[in-house]
N, CA, C and O atoms as a Maestro MAE file, in Angstrom:
{
 s_m_m2io_version
 :::
 2.0.0
}

f_m_ct {
 s_m_title
 :::
 protein
 m_atom[232] {
  # First column is atom index #
  i_m_mmod_type
  r_m_x_coord
  r_m_y_coord
  r_m_z_coord
  i_m_residue_number
  s_m_chain_name
  s_m_pdb_residue_name
  s_m_pdb_atom_name
  i_m_atomic_number
  :::
  1 25 5.750 -10.748 47.681 1 A "UNK " " N  " 7
  2 3 7.040 -10.082 47.771 1 A "UNK " " CA " 6
  3 2 6.972 -9.030 48.873 1 A "UNK " " C  " 6
  4 15 6.053 -8.212 48.904 1 A "UNK " " O  " 8
  5 25 7.941 -9.058 49.769 2 A "UNK " " N  " 7
  6 3 8.004 -8.062 50.829 2 A "UNK " " CA " 6
  7 2 8.529 -6.753 50.246 2 A "UNK " " C  " 6
  8 15 9.538 -6.739 49.540 2 A "UNK " " O  " 8
  9 25 7.842 -5.663 50.544 3 A "UNK " " N  " 7
  10 3 8.232 -4.357 50.020 3 A "UNK " " CA " 6
  11 2 9.168 -3.688 51.013 3 A "UNK " " C  " 6
  12 15 8.821 -3.499 52.179 3 A "UNK " " O  " 8
  13 25 10.350 -3.333 50.544 4 A "UNK " " N  " 7
  14 3 11.351 -2.681 51.383 4 A "UNK " " CA " 6
  15 2 11.835 -1.411 50.699 4 A "UNK " " C  " 6
  16 15 11.421 -1.098 49.582 4 A "UNK " " O  " 8
  17 25 12.711 -0.685 51.377 5 A "UNK " " N  " 7
  18 3 13.303 0.491 50.751 5 A "UNK " " CA " 6
  19 2 14.121 0.046 49.545 5 A "UNK " " C  " 6
  20 15 14.560 -1.101 49.463 5 A "UNK " " O  " 8
  21 25 14.316 0.968 48.617 6 A "UNK " " N  " 7
  22 3 15.056 0.653 47.400 6 A "UNK " " CA " 6
  23 2 15.603 1.942 46.810 6 A "UNK " " C  " 6
  24 15 15.086 3.028 47.072 6 A "UNK " " O  " 8
  25 25 16.643 1.814 46.019 7 A "UNK " " N  " 7
  26 3 17.131 2.974 45.274 7 A "UNK " " CA " 6
  27 2 16.541 2.917 43.871 7 A "UNK " " C  " 6
  28 15 16.047 1.876 43.439 7 A "UNK " " O  " 8
  29 25 16.595 4.021 43.177 8 A "UNK " " N  " 7
  30 3 16.108 4.038 41.799 8 A "UNK " " CA " 6
  31 2 16.937 3.108 40.920 8 A "UNK " " C  " 6
  32 15 16.406 2.450 40.026 8 A "UNK " " O  " 8
  33 25 18.241 3.059 41.181 9 A "UNK " " N  " 7
  34 3 19.126 2.188 40.400 9 A "UNK " " CA " 6
  35 2 18.745 0.719 40.590 9 A "UNK " " C  " 6
  36 15 18.707 -0.048 39.628 9 A "UNK " " O  " 8
  37 25 18.461 0.333 41.840 10 A "UNK " " N  " 7
  38 3 18.047 -1.047 42.114 10 A "UNK " " CA " 6
  39 2 16.723 -1.366 41.415 10 A "UNK " " C  " 6
  40 15 16.562 -2.443 40.842 10 A "UNK " " O  " 8
  41 25 15.782 -0.430 41.467 11 A "UNK " " N  " 7
  42 3 14.490 -0.654 40.803 11 A "UNK " " CA " 6
  43 2 14.660 -0.775 39.287 11 A "UNK " " C  " 6
  44 15 14.064 -1.650 38.659 11 A "UNK " " O  " 8
  45 25 15.469 0.102 38.706 12 A "UNK " " N  " 7
  46 3 15.702 0.039 37.261 12 A "UNK " " CA " 6
  47 2 16.277 -1.323 36.877 12 A "UNK " " C  " 6
  48 15 15.861 -1.918 35.882 12 A "UNK " " O  " 8
  49 25 17.225 -1.809 37.660 13 A "UNK " " N  " 7
  50 3 17.823 -3.118 37.380 13 A "UNK " " CA " 6
  51 2 16.779 -4.228 37.504 13 A "UNK " " C  " 6
  52 15 16.774 -5.163 36.702 13 A "UNK " " O  " 8
  53 25 15.902 -4.134 38.495 14 A "UNK " " N  " 7
  54 3 14.902 -5.181 38.675 14 A "UNK " " CA " 6
  55 2 13.862 -5.180 37.554 14 A "UNK " " C  " 6
  56 15 13.299 -6.227 37.237 14 A "UNK " " O  " 8
  57 25 13.603 -4.022 36.955 15 A "UNK " " N  " 7
  58 3 12.701 -3.942 35.803 15 A "UNK " " CA " 6
  59 2 13.449 -4.138 34.482 15 A "UNK " " C  " 6
  60 15 12.839 -4.168 33.413 15 A "UNK " " O  " 8
  61 25 14.774 -4.270 34.567 16 A "UNK " " N  " 7
  62 3 15.619 -4.479 33.399 16 A "UNK " " CA " 6
  63 2 15.509 -3.326 32.397 16 A "UNK " " C  " 6
  64 15 15.413 -3.544 31.189 16 A "UNK " " O  " 8
  65 25 15.526 -2.093 32.923 17 A "UNK " " N  " 7
  66 3 15.499 -0.884 32.091 17 A "UNK " " CA " 6
  67 2 16.585 0.064 32.586 17 A "UNK " " C  " 6
  68 15 17.147 -0.131 33.663 17 A "UNK " " O  " 8
  69 25 16.869 1.073 31.807 18 A "UNK " " N  " 7
  70 3 17.860 2.070 32.221 18 A "UNK " " CA " 6
  71 2 17.258 2.980 33.293 18 A "UNK " " C  " 6
  72 15 16.040 3.061 33.452 18 A "UNK " " O  " 8
  73 25 18.124 3.646 34.007 19 A "UNK " " N  " 7
  74 3 17.682 4.594 35.031 19 A "UNK " " CA " 6
  75 2 16.884 5.725 34.386 19 A "UNK " " C  " 6
  76 15 15.902 6.199 34.959 19 A "UNK " " O  " 8
  77 25 17.294 6.151 33.215 20 A "UNK " " N  " 7
  78 3 16.574 7.209 32.486 20 A "UNK " " CA " 6
  79 2 15.139 6.784 32.186 20 A "UNK " " C  " 6
  80 15 14.203 7.560 32.380 20 A "UNK " " O  " 8
  81 25 14.969 5.558 31.718 21 A "UNK " " N  " 7
  82 3 13.628 5.047 31.420 21 A "UNK " " CA " 6
  83 2 12.789 4.969 32.686 21 A "UNK " " C  " 6
  84 15 11.631 5.388 32.689 21 A "UNK " " O  " 8
  85 25 13.361 4.437 33.760 22 A "UNK " " N  " 7
  86 3 12.616 4.352 35.018 22 A "UNK " " CA " 6
  87 2 12.181 5.738 35.480 22 A "UNK " " C  " 6
  88 15 11.037 5.917 35.898 22 A "UNK " " O  " 8
  89 25 13.065 6.708 35.412 23 A "UNK " " N  " 7
  90 3 12.710 8.064 35.846 23 A "UNK " " CA " 6
  91 2 11.571 8.640 35.009 23 A "UNK " " C  " 6
  92 15 10.722 9.354 35.544 23 A "UNK " " O  " 8
  93 25 11.535 8.350 33.719 24 A "UNK " " N  " 7
  94 3 10.420 8.800 32.870 24 A "UNK " " CA " 6
  95 2 9.117 8.152 33.317 24 A "UNK " " C  " 6
  96 15 8.074 8.804 33.369 24 A "UNK " " O  " 8
  97 25 9.186 6.862 33.639 25 A "UNK " " N  " 7
  98 3 7.992 6.162 34.116 25 A "UNK " " CA " 6
  99 2 7.507 6.763 35.424 25 A "UNK " " C  " 6
  100 15 6.307 6.959 35.616 25 A "UNK " " O  " 8
  101 25 8.441 7.057 36.326 26 A "UNK " " N  " 7
  102 3 8.065 7.569 37.649 26 A "UNK " " CA " 6
  103 2 7.427 8.950 37.560 26 A "UNK " " C  " 6
  104 15 6.546 9.273 38.358 26 A "UNK " " O  " 8
  105 25 7.850 9.758 36.616 27 A "UNK " " N  " 7
  106 3 7.264 11.098 36.456 27 A "UNK " " CA " 6
  107 2 5.791 11.032 36.082 27 A "UNK " " C  " 6
  108 15 5.044 11.977 36.336 27 A "UNK " " O  " 8
  109 25 5.364 9.922 35.479 28 A "UNK " " N  " 7
  110 3 3.977 9.774 35.044 28 A "UNK " " CA " 6
  111 2 3.043 9.325 36.164 28 A "UNK " " C  " 6
  112 15 1.825 9.316 35.983 28 A "UNK " " O  " 8
  113 25 3.595 8.952 37.319 29 A "UNK " " N  " 7
  114 3 2.781 8.497 38.450 29 A "UNK " " CA " 6
  115 2 2.499 9.716 39.335 29 A "UNK " " C  " 6
  116 15 3.355 10.148 40.107 29 A "UNK " " O  " 8
  117 25 1.291 10.257 39.211 30 A "UNK " " N  " 7
  118 3 0.950 11.522 39.858 30 A "UNK " " CA " 6
  119 2 1.018 11.473 41.378 30 A "UNK " " C  " 6
  120 15 1.510 12.417 41.996 30 A "UNK " " O  " 8
  121 25 0.533 10.385 42.003 31 A "UNK " " N  " 7
  122 3 0.510 10.361 43.466 31 A "UNK " " CA " 6
  123 2 1.859 10.031 44.093 31 A "UNK " " C  " 6
  124 15 1.991 10.029 45.317 31 A "UNK " " O  " 8
  125 25 2.853 9.753 43.269 32 A "UNK " " N  " 7
  126 3 4.189 9.450 43.775 32 A "UNK " " CA " 6
  127 2 4.942 10.752 44.018 32 A "UNK " " C  " 6
  128 15 5.226 11.512 43.092 32 A "UNK " " O  " 8
  129 25 5.252 10.983 45.271 33 A "UNK " " N  " 7
  130 3 5.957 12.217 45.648 33 A "UNK " " CA " 6
  131 2 7.414 11.872 45.926 33 A "UNK " " C  " 6
  132 15 7.742 11.311 46.971 33 A "UNK " " O  " 8
  133 25 8.288 12.216 44.973 34 A "UNK " " N  " 7
  134 3 9.718 11.934 45.135 34 A "UNK " " CA " 6
  135 2 10.479 13.235 44.928 34 A "UNK " " C  " 6
  136 15 10.299 13.927 43.926 34 A "UNK " " O  " 8
  137 25 11.322 13.549 45.882 35 A "UNK " " N  " 7
  138 3 12.206 14.708 45.735 35 A "UNK " " CA " 6
  139 2 13.262 14.380 44.688 35 A "UNK " " C  " 6
  140 15 13.689 13.231 44.573 35 A "UNK " " O  " 8
  141 25 13.681 15.374 43.932 36 A "UNK " " N  " 7
  142 3 14.654 15.166 42.862 36 A "UNK " " CA " 6
  143 2 15.968 14.583 43.379 36 A "UNK " " C  " 6
  144 15 16.625 13.817 42.675 36 A "UNK " " O  " 8
  145 25 16.352 14.940 44.596 37 A "UNK " " N  " 7
  146 3 17.627 14.465 45.120 37 A "UNK " " CA " 6
  147 2 17.489 13.265 46.056 37 A "UNK " " C  " 6
  148 15 18.455 12.894 46.723 37 A "UNK " " O  " 8
  149 25 16.304 12.651 46.115 38 A "UNK " " N  " 7
  150 3 16.090 11.482 46.971 38 A "UNK " " CA " 6
  151 2 16.871 10.292 46.437 38 A "UNK " " C  " 6
  152 15 16.756 9.934 45.265 38 A "UNK " " O  " 8
  153 25 17.660 9.688 47.300 39 A "UNK " " N  " 7
  154 3 18.438 8.516 46.898 39 A "UNK " " CA " 6
  155 2 17.725 7.219 47.250 39 A "UNK " " C  " 6
  156 15 17.828 6.230 46.525 39 A "UNK " " O  " 8
  157 25 17.005 7.226 48.361 40 A "UNK " " N  " 7
  158 3 16.319 6.025 48.834 40 A "UNK " " CA " 6
  159 2 14.810 6.236 48.723 40 A "UNK " " C  " 6
  160 15 14.283 7.271 49.132 40 A "UNK " " O  " 8
  161 25 14.127 5.243 48.165 41 A "UNK " " N  " 7
  162 3 12.668 5.275 48.086 41 A "UNK " " CA " 6
  163 2 12.109 4.524 49.285 41 A "UNK " " C  " 6
  164 15 12.601 3.452 49.638 41 A "UNK " " O  " 8
  165 25 11.083 5.085 49.908 42 A "UNK " " N  " 7
  166 3 10.473 4.449 51.075 42 A "UNK " " CA " 6
  167 2 9.651 3.233 50.638 42 A "UNK " " C  " 6
  168 15 9.303 3.106 49.464 42 A "UNK " " O  " 8
  169 25 9.344 2.347 51.577 43 A "UNK " " N  " 7
  170 3 8.481 1.213 51.214 43 A "UNK " " CA " 6
  171 2 7.136 1.660 50.628 43 A "UNK " " C  " 6
  172 15 6.614 1.009 49.723 43 A "UNK " " O  " 8
  173 25 6.573 2.756 51.132 44 A "UNK " " N  " 7
  174 3 5.300 3.254 50.593 44 A "UNK " " CA " 6
  175 2 5.464 3.708 49.142 44 A "UNK " " C  " 6
  176 15 4.602 3.431 48.308 44 A "UNK " " O  " 8
  177 25 6.559 4.398 48.834 45 A "UNK " " N  " 7
  178 3 6.822 4.818 47.458 45 A "UNK " " CA " 6
  179 2 7.006 3.605 46.551 45 A "UNK " " C  " 6
  180 15 6.495 3.579 45.431 45 A "UNK " " O  " 8
  181 25 7.733 2.605 47.034 46 A "UNK " " N  " 7
  182 3 7.944 1.386 46.245 46 A "UNK " " CA " 6
  183 2 6.606 0.681 46.012 46 A "UNK " " C  " 6
  184 15 6.357 0.165 44.922 46 A "UNK " " O  " 8
  185 25 5.755 0.660 47.023 47 A "UNK " " N  " 7
  186 3 4.429 0.049 46.875 47 A "UNK " " CA " 6
  187 2 3.613 0.750 45.790 47 A "UNK " " C  " 6
  188 15 2.963 0.088 44.981 47 A "UNK " " O  " 8
  189 25 3.640 2.083 45.765 48 A "UNK " " N  " 7
  190 3 2.913 2.852 44.746 48 A "UNK " " CA " 6
  191 2 3.465 2.533 43.358 48 A "UNK " " C  " 6
  192 15 2.705 2.383 42.401 48 A "UNK " " O  " 8
  193 25 4.776 2.431 43.255 49 A "UNK " " N  " 7
  194 3 5.405 2.092 41.971 49 A "UNK " " CA " 6
  195 2 4.938 0.710 41.513 49 A "UNK " " C  " 6
  196 15 4.584 0.529 40.348 49 A "UNK " " O  " 8
  197 25 4.936 -0.266 42.425 50 A "UNK " " N  " 7
  198 3 4.487 -1.626 42.089 50 A "UNK " " CA " 6
  199 2 3.029 -1.635 41.653 50 A "UNK " " C  " 6
  200 15 2.662 -2.378 40.742 50 A "UNK " " O  " 8
  201 25 2.192 -0.820 42.292 51 A "UNK " " N  " 7
  202 3 0.782 -0.762 41.904 51 A "UNK " " CA " 6
  203 2 0.610 -0.265 40.474 51 A "UNK " " C  " 6
  204 15 -0.284 -0.715 39.759 51 A "UNK " " O  " 8
  205 25 1.470 0.667 40.059 52 A "UNK " " N  " 7
  206 3 1.345 1.245 38.718 52 A "UNK " " CA " 6
  207 2 2.103 0.459 37.655 52 A "UNK " " C  " 6
  208 15 1.631 0.335 36.525 52 A "UNK " " O  " 8
  209 25 3.263 -0.067 37.999 53 A "UNK " " N  " 7
  210 3 4.100 -0.738 37.002 53 A "UNK " " CA " 6
  211 2 4.044 -2.256 37.114 53 A "UNK " " C  " 6
  212 15 4.528 -2.964 36.231 53 A "UNK " " O  " 8
  213 25 3.459 -2.751 38.188 54 A "UNK " " N  " 7
  214 3 3.490 -4.183 38.446 54 A "UNK " " CA " 6
  215 2 4.790 -4.529 39.154 54 A "UNK " " C  " 6
  216 15 5.756 -3.766 39.113 54 A "UNK " " O  " 8
  217 25 4.805 -5.679 39.798 55 A "UNK " " N  " 7
  218 3 6.020 -6.105 40.473 55 A "UNK " " CA " 6
  219 2 7.024 -6.570 39.426 55 A "UNK " " C  " 6
  220 15 6.639 -7.203 38.444 55 A "UNK " " O  " 8
  221 25 8.305 -6.266 39.620 56 A "UNK " " N  " 7
  222 3 9.319 -6.700 38.654 56 A "UNK " " CA " 6
  223 2 9.315 -8.208 38.488 56 A "UNK " " C  " 6
  224 15 9.136 -8.950 39.453 56 A "UNK " " O  " 8
  225 25 9.512 -8.648 37.269 57 A "UNK " " N  " 7
  226 3 9.586 -10.074 36.999 57 A "UNK " " CA " 6
  227 2 8.241 -10.749 36.804 57 A "UNK " " C  " 6
  228 15 8.194 -11.960 36.588 57 A "UNK " " O  " 8
  229 25 7.146 -10.001 36.875 58 A "UNK " " N  " 7
  230 3 5.812 -10.584 36.678 58 A "UNK " " CA " 6
  231 2 5.244 -10.177 35.345 58 A "UNK " " C  " 6
  232 15 4.129 -10.571 35.003 58 A "UNK " " O  " 8
  :::
 }
 m_bond[231] {
  # First column is bond index #
  i_m_from
  i_m_to
  i_m_order
  :::
  1 1 2 1
  2 2 3 1
  3 3 4 2
  4 3 5 1
  5 5 6 1
  6 6 7 1
  7 7 8 2
  8 7 9 1
  9 9 10 1
  10 10 11 1
  11 11 12 2
  12 11 13 1
  13 13 14 1
  14 14 15 1
  15 15 16 2
  16 15 17 1
  17 17 18 1
  18 18 19 1
  19 19 20 2
  20 19 21 1
  21 21 22 1
  22 22 23 1
  23 23 24 2
  24 23 25 1
  25 25 26 1
  26 26 27 1
  27 27 28 2
  28 27 29 1
  29 29 30 1
  30 30 31 1
  31 31 32 2
  32 31 33 1
  33 33 34 1
  34 34 35 1
  35 35 36 2
  36 35 37 1
  37 37 38 1
  38 38 39 1
  39 39 40 2
  40 39 41 1
  41 41 42 1
  42 42 43 1
  43 43 44 2
  44 43 45 1
  45 45 46 1
  46 46 47 1
  47 47 48 2
  48 47 49 1
  49 49 50 1
  50 50 51 1
  51 51 52 2
  52 51 53 1
  53 53 54 1
  54 54 55 1
  55 55 56 2
  56 55 57 1
  57 57 58 1
  58 58 59 1
  59 59 60 2
  60 59 61 1
  61 61 62 1
  62 62 63 1
  63 63 64 2
  64 63 65 1
  65 65 66 1
  66 66 67 1
  67 67 68 2
  68 67 69 1
  69 69 70 1
  70 70 71 1
  71 71 72 2
  72 71 73 1
  73 73 74 1
  74 74 75 1
  75 75 76 2
  76 75 77 1
  77 77 78 1
  78 78 79 1
  79 79 80 2
  80 79 81 1
  81 81 82 1
  82 82 83 1
  83 83 84 2
  84 83 85 1
  85 85 86 1
  86 86 87 1
  87 87 88 2
  88 87 89 1
  89 89 90 1
  90 90 91 1
  91 91 92 2
  92 91 93 1
  93 93 94 1
  94 94 95 1
  95 95 96 2
  96 95 97 1
  97 97 98 1
  98 98 99 1
  99 99 100 2
  100 99 101 1
  101 101 102 1
  102 102 103 1
  103 103 104 2
  104 103 105 1
  105 105 106 1
  106 106 107 1
  107 107 108 2
  108 107 109 1
  109 109 110 1
  110 110 111 1
  111 111 112 2
  112 111 113 1
  113 113 114 1
  114 114 115 1
  115 115 116 2
  116 115 117 1
  117 117 118 1
  118 118 119 1
  119 119 120 2
  120 119 121 1
  121 121 122 1
  122 122 123 1
  123 123 124 2
  124 123 125 1
  125 125 126 1
  126 126 127 1
  127 127 128 2
  128 127 129 1
  129 129 130 1
  130 130 131 1
  131 131 132 2
  132 131 133 1
  133 133 134 1
  134 134 135 1
  135 135 136 2
  136 135 137 1
  137 137 138 1
  138 138 139 1
  139 139 140 2
  140 139 141 1
  141 141 142 1
  142 142 143 1
  143 143 144 2
  144 143 145 1
  145 145 146 1
  146 146 147 1
  147 147 148 2
  148 147 149 1
  149 149 150 1
  150 150 151 1
  151 151 152 2
  152 151 153 1
  153 153 154 1
  154 154 155 1
  155 155 156 2
  156 155 157 1
  157 157 158 1
  158 158 159 1
  159 159 160 2
  160 159 161 1
  161 161 162 1
  162 162 163 1
  163 163 164 2
  164 163 165 1
  165 165 166 1
  166 166 167 1
  167 167 168 2
  168 167 169 1
  169 169 170 1
  170 170 171 1
  171 171 172 2
  172 171 173 1
  173 173 174 1
  174 174 175 1
  175 175 176 2
  176 175 177 1
  177 177 178 1
  178 178 179 1
  179 179 180 2
  180 179 181 1
  181 181 182 1
  182 182 183 1
  183 183 184 2
  184 183 185 1
  185 185 186 1
  186 186 187 1
  187 187 188 2
  188 187 189 1
  189 189 190 1
  190 190 191 1
  191 191 192 2
  192 191 193 1
  193 193 194 1
  194 194 195 1
  195 195 196 2
  196 195 197 1
  197 197 198 1
  198 198 199 1
  199 199 200 2
  200 199 201 1
  201 201 202 1
  202 202 203 1
  203 203 204 2
  204 203 205 1
  205 205 206 1
  206 206 207 1
  207 207 208 2
  208 207 209 1
  209 209 210 1
  210 210 211 1
  211 211 212 2
  212 211 213 1
  213 213 214 1
  214 214 215 1
  215 215 216 2
  216 215 217 1
  217 217 218 1
  218 218 219 1
  219 219 220 2
  220 219 221 1
  221 221 222 1
  222 222 223 1
  223 223 224 2
  224 223 225 1
  225 225 226 1
  226 226 227 1
  227 227 228 2
  228 227 229 1
  229 229 230 1
  230 230 231 1
  231 231 232 2
  :::
 }
}
């Protein structure tokens, strides 16, 4: 899977969870640096999320 930019809403939908649940999961990933008002996640941030949560649909 090619890693591209994504929003939190798009990621939550791909994991089939609510945005609230996704945000709780993201807070537990220590090396993930996300500003509270960030709307777009960089490919590097998405890669870190995939490493910790697995790729959606797998």
